[in-house]
N, C-alpha and C positions, 0 to 999 in steps of 0.2 A: 603467470596469472596470480594476482594478489588474492589474499583471502577475502571472501565476501564480507562486506561490512555487517555488523551485528545490530545496527540501529541504535547507536549510542545516543544517550540523552544529551541534548544541547547544553553546553555550559556557558556559551557566550563569553568564554574567558580567554585572556591573552597573556603571553609572557614575552617580554622584550628581551632580545639578545643581539648585541652588536648591530644595532640599527635596524633590525628586522623584527617582525612580530608574527607570532603563531596563534591563530584562533581555532577553536574547536567547536563544531556544531553538529548538525544532523545530516546524514547522507540522504539527499533527495533523489539523486540520479547518479549512477556510478560512472567512473572515468577518471583519467589523470591528465591534466592540461597545465600549461604555463603560458602566460601572455600578458600583454598590457591591459590595464584596467580602463573601462569607461564607466564613470559613476553616473547613475541615473538618479535624478532628483526625486524627492518624496512625492512630488505632485500635489502639494498642499494648495488648495484653491482659496482665494480671497472671495468669499461670498458677498455679493452686493446686497446692501440693505436699503431698500427703497419703499417708500409709502406710496400707495396708489390713491387716485381720486376715484369716486364711484363710476365715472365714465370710462376709466381705464381697465376695470376688472374683466370685462368680457374679452377684450383683446389680450390681456395677460393670460387668461385661461387658455385661449387659443394658441398663444405662444408656447405654453407648456405642452399642449397636445402636439404641436409641430415638433418640438424637441423629442417627445416620446416616439413620434413617427420616424424621425431621423435615426434615433437610437435603435429602434426596431429594425430598420433597414441595415444599419451597420452590423448589428449582431447576426442577422441572417446571412449577410455577405461573408462575415468572418467564419461562421459555421460552415458555409459551403466551401470556402477556400481551404479550411482545415480538413474537412472531410475528403476533399480531392487530394490533399497533400499526404494525409496519413492513411486514408482508405480504411478507417475504423470508426468505432463508436465513441472515441474520445471527443469527437466534435459535438456530441450530444450535450456537453457541458454548456454550450451556448444556446441549446434549446431551453435549458434552465434559465439562462440569462434573459431570453426572450419572455419567458413566463414572469420573471421578476419585473420586467418593464411594464407588463400588462396587469400587474397585481392590482386588483380592484380596490383593496383597502388603502394602499399607498396613494393611488391616483385620486380616490375620493377624499382622503384626508388632506392631501396637498391642495386640491381644488377648494375645499372648505376653508382652509387657512387663507388662501388668496382672497376668497369672497368675504369672509367674516372679519379678518384682521387687516385686510387691505394692504398686504405685503407682496413683494415681487415673487415670481415663481421660483427663483433660485433659493431664496430664503425659506419659502414654504416647503419646498421639496427636501432641502437639507434638514430642516427641523423634523419632518416626518420620518425620514430615513434614520436620523439619530435616535428617535424613539424606538424604532424597531431594533437598532443595534444594541440599545440599552437592555431591551427585553432579552436578547440573546445572551448578553453579558450576565444578566441575573440568573440565567438558567445553568450557569456553571462554566468550567474551563475546558470542557470536552473538546478534543482536537478536531473532530468532525464538525462540531458546531462552529468552531472558529473558522474552519474552511468555508462554511456557508456564509459566515459574516464577511469573509473576504470577497465572495461573489457579489454580495449586496453592495459593498463599497465600490466594487469595480463598475457595477451598473450605475451607481450614484455618480461617480466621476464622469462617466460617459454622458449621462443626461445633463449634468451641470455644464460640461464642456460645450455641449450643443446649445444649451440656453445662452451661454456667454459668447458663442461664436468663435470658440477656440479650435474647432475642427476635431479630427480624430486624434486624441492625445495618447492613444494606445500604441501608435506606431513609433518604433525606435529605429532611427536611421544611423547606420554604421558604414564607415568607409573602408575599414580594414578588419581582419579577424581580431576579436576582442573578448576579454573576460568582463561580463557585465556585473557590476556591483550596485546594489540598491538597498534601501530600507526594506522594500518588498517589491515583487513583480506581480502585477495582476494577471489573472488568467488570460485576459485579452492581449496583454503585452507578450506573455510567454508564447501564446499560440502563433503570434506573427513573427517569432524569431526565426532567422535563417541559420540553420546549423552550419552552413559554410562560413558565416560571418561571426557567429557567436561560439567561441571556444568553450565557454563555461559560464556558470552563474554562481554568485554568492550573495546572500541576503542577511539582513539583521534578524528578521523574523521568519516565521513559517514552519510548517511541519511536513513530515513525510507523506501525510495523507491529503494535503491540500491539492486543489486542482492544479496549481502551479507546479507542484512536484510531479503529479501524474502526467502533465503535459511535457515536462522536461524529460521524463523517462521515455515517453512516446517519441519525442523528437531526438532522443539519444544525445542530449546535451548534458555533460557532467554538471552537477549542481550540489552545493552545500548550503543549507539554510539554518536559521536559528543561531547565527553567529554573534548576536548581541549588538555590536556597534561597529561592524566592519565598514559601513558607509561613511562613518566619521573618521576612520583610521587610515583611509586611502584617498588619493587624489587621482584624477584622470592621468594616465600615462605611467603610473606605478606598475612595476612588474609583480605578478603574484603567481603562486602555484595553487591550483585547486585540486585537492585529493579527494575524489568522490568514492574512495574506498575506505579511508580511515575517518573521513569527516573533518579533515584539517585543511586550513588555508594558510599558506605562508606568504606574508606580505613583505615585499622588498627582500627576497631571498638572498643569502650570501652567495658568493661565487661557488663555495663548496656545495651548498644546497642545490644550486642550479646544475652543477655537475652531477650530483646524485640523481636529480630529476631526469636528466638526459640518459644516464646509465640505466635508470630504472625503467624509463619509457622504452628504451631499446630492448632491454631484457624482457619486458612484458610482451612486446610485439613478437619476439622470438618464441616465448613460452606459449602465447596464445595461438600462434601458428602451429606449434607442436600439439597443443591440446586439441586444436581443431581437427587434427588427424584422427582423433578418437571419436568424432561425431557419430559415425555410422557403426561403431563397434559396441558390443554389449558391455554393460557394467558387470563383468564377470571376474571373480577372483582368479588368481593364477592356478588354483587347483580345481577350477570349473564350477564354482557356486555362483549362480546368477542372482544378482540383487536388482530389483526393479528400481530404476532411477527416473523419477518423474518430476513434473514442475508444479509449482504453485502459481496460479494466475488470478487476476481480478477482473480482466476484461477479455472479450473475444479477440481484441486487437493484438493480444500477446501471443497468439498461436504461432506466428512466424518466428518469434524469438524462441519459443519452445522447440520448434523443429530445427532451427539453425544451430541451437546449442546441443542438440543430440539427446533431448529428454525422451523418455518412453511414456508418452501420454501425460495426463494431468492428475496429480495425486490430491490436489485441493483447488477447487474452483470456488473462490470466495464470492458468493453471489450478492452479498450486501452492497457491493459497490454499484450494482445496477440500480439500487434504491437511493444511494447517497449522492449521486451526481445529478439529481433532479428534484424539483419541488413537489412532484406528484408521485404516485405509486406506479411502477411499471405494469403494463397489462399482461395478461396470460400470453397473448400472441408475441409481444415484445420479448418476453422471457424465453418462450419456445424458440424463437428465431436465434437468440443468443446461444442457448444450450445446444440446439441442433447444429448450428454452424461449427461449434467446437467439436462436437461428436463426429461430424462428417469429415472435417479436416484431419482429425487425428486417428480415425478408424484404421486398423482394428485395435489400436491401443486404447486402454481404458480412460475414461474421464470420470473422476469422482467429484460430484457436485455437492458441496455442503449447503444445507438449507440455511435460511436466513439467520445470521448471527449478529443481530443488532443489540444495542445496550453496551455496557462496559465503556470502551473508548469510541464507540460508533453510535451516534444518536440521530434519529430521524423524527422530525416533527410530524410527519404523516402518520407515524405509528405510535409514538410515545408523546404524551402531553408535556412531559418534562423529564429531565434525566434523574436517575436515582441519586441520593446523596452519597451512596457508596456503590457506584455502578458496577464494579467488578464482582460484587457479592449480591447484586440486585436482580431486577427483572430483566433478563436478557436471553438471547438465543432461543433454545427450545421452549423456555418458559413463556416467552412472548408468543411464540408460534402456537402453543397449546391454548393460550388465552385468545389470540386473534386468529381463529381458525379460518376466517374469510381470507386473510392474507396467506396463511399456510396452504389452504386449498388451492389458491391461484398458482402459487409456486409449484406445488406438487403436480398439478395438472400439466403445467408447462414442462417439467422435468420428465414425467412419464410419457408425454407425447413425443419427447425427443429420443426416447430409448430405441426406436427402430433404426435410428441413424448411426448407431455405434454402440460401443460397450459403455453404457452410461450407468453409473452407480450412485446411490443416495447415501449421504453422510449426515448424521444428526449431531449437532453441536451441543456441548455443555450438558450432557445428560448426567444427572447426579444421583438418580434413583431408579430402581427397577420399574416403579409405577410410571415414571415419565417415559421410559422406553416402551413399555407395553401400550400406553396410550398413543404414542407416536406411531408405532407399528400398526395398531388397529386403524388409526386414521388414514395411513397410507393405503391400507387394503380397501378401506371404504372409498377413497378417491379413485382408486384403480377400478373398482366395480362401476362407479358412476361413469367413467370414461368408456369402459367396455360396453355399458348399456347404451351409450351414445354412438357406438360404432367406431370409436377411435382405435387405431392400431397401437398396441403396446408390446414391447418385447416380452417373450414368454417368461423369461426369468430376469428379474431386476434385483441385483444384490443391494442389501441395505446394511449399513454399518453405523457404528457409534464412535464418536470422538471419546477418547479417554484423556480427559484434561482436568478432572476433579478428583481429589484423593479418594472420595467415597466410591467412585466408579472403579478406580484402580484396585481398591481393597475388595470390591465385590466382583472382580473381573470374571471369575468362574461362573457366576450367575448370569452376568451380562452376556457371556458367550453362548448361552443356550438360546438367545433370542435373535442374534445378529449373524450375518454372513462374514463380517470382517470387523476389525477395529483399527482406528488410526490414532496414534498417541500425539496429542497436541501439547508439545513440551512447553510452549510459551506460557500458557495459562497454568499448566501443571506445576511448573517451577515456582511461580509466584504464590500459588495456593499452598504448596508444600512448605515453602520457606516463609510464608506470611509476609511477603515483601512485594509491594506494588512495583511492577517493572517500569512504571513511568515516574517514580518518585526518586529524585536524586539523593535524598537523605538516607534511603535504605537500599540504594543501588548495589552497594557492596554485598548485600545479602541475597541478591538475585543471582544464584549460583547454579548454572546448568550442570556443573560437574560436582555438585554436592553429593556425598555418599548416599544420603537419604533419597535424593531424586533418582540417582542411578539404580539403587536397589528396588525402588518402586517400579521403574521402567522395566527392570529385569523380571520382576514378578509378573507384569502384564504379558511380556513376551513369552515367558515359560508357560503361562496358562494358555495362551493362544496356540502354542505348539502342541500342548497336550490335547487340545480340542480340535487339532487340525484346521485351525482357522487362520486366515491371512492377517498379518499385522504389519502396519506401516508406521512411519513417523513423519509428521508434516510441519514440525516447528523449526525454529532457527537452528536447533542442534543438528538437524539433517544437513544443513549447508555449511557447517564448520568442520574442517578436516579432522581435528582432534576428536570431536564427539561423534562424527560420522564413522570413523574407524572403530570407536567403541561400540556403536550401535550395530555395526556389521558383526562384530564379535559376539554381541548379545543375541544375535540371530534374527534380526528384523528381515522381513521379506521385501520391504520397500523403503526408500528414502525419497521424500518429496521436498524440493527446495526451489528457490528462485531460479529462473532459466540461466541467469548469468553465473550461478554457482555450479551448474551441472558439470562443466568440463573438469574442474579441479576435483570434485568429489568422485567423478568417474576415474580420474587418475589414481586417487587413493585406493579405490576398490580394485582396480586392475594391477595394483602394485604389491598386493599382499595375498597370502593364502588364507582360506577360511580357518584353517587350523591355527595359523599364527594369530589371526584376529580373535579367535576364541581364547587363546592363551592370554592375550592382552586383556580381554574382558574379565577373565577369572582373576587376574592379578589386581585389576582395578577394584573388583568387588571385595577384595580382602583389605582394601585401604579404608581408613576412616578420616582422611585429611584432604580437603580440597586442594591445598597446595601440592601435596604429594601426587595426587591424581593428575593435576595440570602438568607438572614437570615430567611425569612419566609419559603421558600421552604426547607431549611436545617432543620428547626425545625420540619416541617411536616414529612420529611423523617426520622428524628430521632425517631419519634413515631412508625415507621414501624418495628423497632427493628433489631435484629441480621441478618447479611447476606446482609444488605444494607448499613450500616453506618460505617463499620470498616475502620479505617485509621491508617497509620503507623506514630507514633510520634518519636521525637528525644529522 
């Protein structure tokens, strides 16, 4: 089992060596494959430019409406096929596409251009969509905003294709198992991919939060995105290796690299089979200390993966994805159904639901008028919820209604001050009373916790613990705030250091305080899914580690391979060090001692 990818920043860079090329990008969907390439064209359309006579305008508007009707039908059919194939809410992406087709402003502006400028429907529609795309571009470079722009362009291509009589351009026809390479793959194209025929995907652009990436993960197709110019570096028929663990794509691999691939693939299958034997075993150290090992999820559809990888419940349900895959706000009932489904399926194991964490790298036009100029330090997470109590109330009602279906807990994100914590707790109590007055059934006790991801919260941890039932350390944000290094900025990526002594000592402070207060403490950031740092966290005394489902087996292997006493000794040694390099080397050496299944890496 390879180490889980850490979400490396795409470099789009390549280095040539002996006739081959290695590109590095972002892991969109894990896996390791090798095969022949099929290059998919950019899909650039030549928009016809036609002037209309006054007598042609009515027919042209009707032609536009007919194209919208056909697009609506295609999106509906695609949604239904996808829902049948995946049996999950990933198909709701195309509900959003349907709403974009019917967007009143776009339809009215297109019709107005046809009527007033006497231009054809293709030109009028393309001009209107371009205006909207420019508005999105002016709002910033947020990755989620970019993902929504991708959806708009996907719908645009479909409408224009229908206007020009090109048929359904989203269908990709393959005659043999192939690695798809493209400038980009639209959500429509990705949704229709047959996992039996598509070995993997590699694209010039894209991010890990795009709908294309989400669909790739749901379909379990290995994918690497953000490779810069891979579509111009390969031709159909070239051999490539797509490494959906490290984020590398090797074009025209050497014989030695191909041999390494086959060796590695064989080894991984053996290792995965051995790790699979741990599925139903507890994450218990050799001297009997139990560590809860749970999963991070974004959609209810991931429950099967949680169960199949042997996780113990959900340690972080990122609810903002219920908001970001649609153009409107999810209703209370929709949210209740999502939360209760997860609670029922995983009962009696706990499900920790994080309340809405929008802002930072996740932007929603339904809630925010525009992104902050400095979003990670701006109006986000609990700050938005306390301002938009209508949205907060709807979500809390849905969560509280789901509590009778399992062990549901509430987690508050980015709390930076005691005042925020008090206001949030008081509002939760108020919403609970409202539901009880309405006769709704709610679990007698619902645990409420706080994310510790801001240095101020970590420094005030003893005070925070008076108000909450548990805390969960969000290392992703905590690291960037402690180190003053944006984790999405390549120029300061070297300063984003999970194993920096300052970060480790602050985490240690939080864990020790929780132990003194007899409060449960977990970790739900990327550190929980990395063997080196997971070993350290166990030694520091965490009660729980929560990571991606795919990382569960290897972390369980780490926990079951060491005693709690050994882990504590390792943690004490690390706490005495003041160098990132020394800490990394020391932990790597200790992990090496744990043997096969934990330390495998792919070499050149």
